[in-house]
Steps between C-alpha positions, in 0.01 A plus 500: 500500500619450860244395771527859643423661151210253451359586845512876416339454160227294661392774748601808294141598446405476871553692816844403650530463870751755649530330833834340607481140417809427733331675791181289432715178478670586835164565663366158381799291634607698806305270760591175341868610459524600868338167621691266272831684538477440876514122442746528212302389198418818321621468155737768402660540149785711614597302810877506559680185601544620855130582547408171338723305756329707786159408374576136454648490855189657627264260320711198631498640863120571499428153348711321766347695787149418377576133456708412808322739753129456382425234231694204643393567855136541392500186298658306787214621723260404247626141513467507875142616523375297192145390556390788713302698236491826701868513556566393142291790363691734722820367367411495144365850481869602556714227357334504170543871428869469612559220255336696224698812584815307478386366176433844370834627612683230306295544188555870490872456569537255219285714249672823567681517168172420319309764683738759403393482146131523616572813691689627207185463293288666766735795510506532117115511496501788743757716344414456133267745323129444576178683490326644795232242471763224510668640802159534669441123454844419631463713808159353585629144484809604685296660771296185547829307538640773743186464723553129522847543586403747787232258630744210484760693713239615744396141557863407524553757784191403676574147491862563640326692788273198584765232458813665637431816703213354709689190609789726618237621766402146579193520291440234228227425257616159446349167619714448807548160662747345750643288219554773237603784749617347830685832589519855395298613205657519157349648179495150332413155609836344486701210661887551562754257635596751773310657784351799348378644829852555616667838456661600259362226287143633521596856407715372220230270371227776522722742298564235236153404467381876478766559234396204299134575520571869395715379209236242401224747503705732281569235253143360498334841445792636284489212248115520464487873449793486256320242286171693518683801402650341195160357395322826537766667291445255218132520528537887455717434190249260355215739564708786304586253240137415441426869468772546235360201294155646501650840390732365233314671214524834665893504464649676195770235503308183498786254410722651774218479753419133405865401510544661840178324623636155402834560657333623824267201506796250479666699770205476733462129435866450590450720817203280615694182434795613697275593798319155491829315480636699806192463730321174394667281748435758774133502396481128515647500849238761602206313348604186725562720799158678472317170445650361824440800715143558380413137582661521840349846588161389372519195736594721784215748453250210455629333825478823695140574378364137541674391820567823678871431533680733758630773279545868630353780298849659437633167357182466287541839358855440429441175329222656288749796394756239417244293284368824327860614423587144353172491319551852352858422386380184298219694358732769387716261307195369311347848442827628353518207286140550399575865405770378277275255311241765468758740341643233264139415387432874445801526261365198303154663494637839393686333198197287416270795477745720314369576148787303337291452187555867411880451503728413212586127480851545626370714792232263600764195471725691757196549731450122496826467691358685789175303480693164496713609815200634677316177456742311725401483848739713731440470876696439826525139598566297817788272414398508128211282620203733600421840364469762758145610451184526700376177380818346647439678821139379526617138433756521765242626753274201415783241523622651846133507616479123431805440724321685778238245510776222494652657813168537678432135423842397642417711805186308573 
């Protein structure tokens, strides 16, 4: 039997979904495809050589603009104001996300070919025969991922308004000093080798910084939502797989159903490993990035409360918004990873509680294959070092909180 024939035999006794799987698939990936295509890293299986060249040129152009117009000048400024904690916090809340965005862009660019196979598996899951119940599970998980995407893009647009649009009207939420901003206001705290206040250098620099921030925001949110979309999809597949295991005895073709389940489980394991290999370095960078920003923001808020430092209400609200956004993103990575662990554990529990003792010896032996595979821990990792779970998130908060006390002691 081919895979399609096996799948048909497995669900022959159930209510088949009549919805268009291709339309569902396009609905799921539309927002991600739009965002990542703008920066040239959306993986396309039928990409022509000409389009591939255009996308590569787009990626190289965006990467160079971000590095030369924003990252290098912000790092240069950081060196000049080193020791002034308020100016350093103002610098790092922009320079660190820019560095992370550049890293995400390079990683997605390098892994495009690998991600094509992942998207191919996602498409196959949507267009293959499935029951109404299985489709409902997939739609539910996809809707969660879609809501996260919409939220991420809304935050991206709001941040762009605060950071780029407001400064164009001479309104800035940054911490301004004569050292960091001796002339006209720019979106970022930067230092250039030329006089930025002179025209047309100021207008050109402002446009380049605005473009790099817009591209960085698209990369930052697009990569995160793409990863969460893939994880929620595999979670839906694991949930459907668990249901199929529990209902194996209800199929008239038990051997075919069991064979299909084993193949599907191996495929899902391969899917998770590809996603982890693609994003683990990115997650490690995000772990370090969040730990640094959490300690710095914590120090800033404690200083404001205990010493009454001069901080406007508008800037305080902006800093709280930036902190909540960073905190939410990091929490999201760990929550998504926790969902994956829960679904993997659910598969093992389903196999463990199955009445295998009522099966024939050969059938029970084949069921052990699934049990053995399900017993292996599967999770997202940060650099293959730390599992992305809520326990890791809590430990990170505890460690970063300890550094807040170190910074406060250094202040005193």
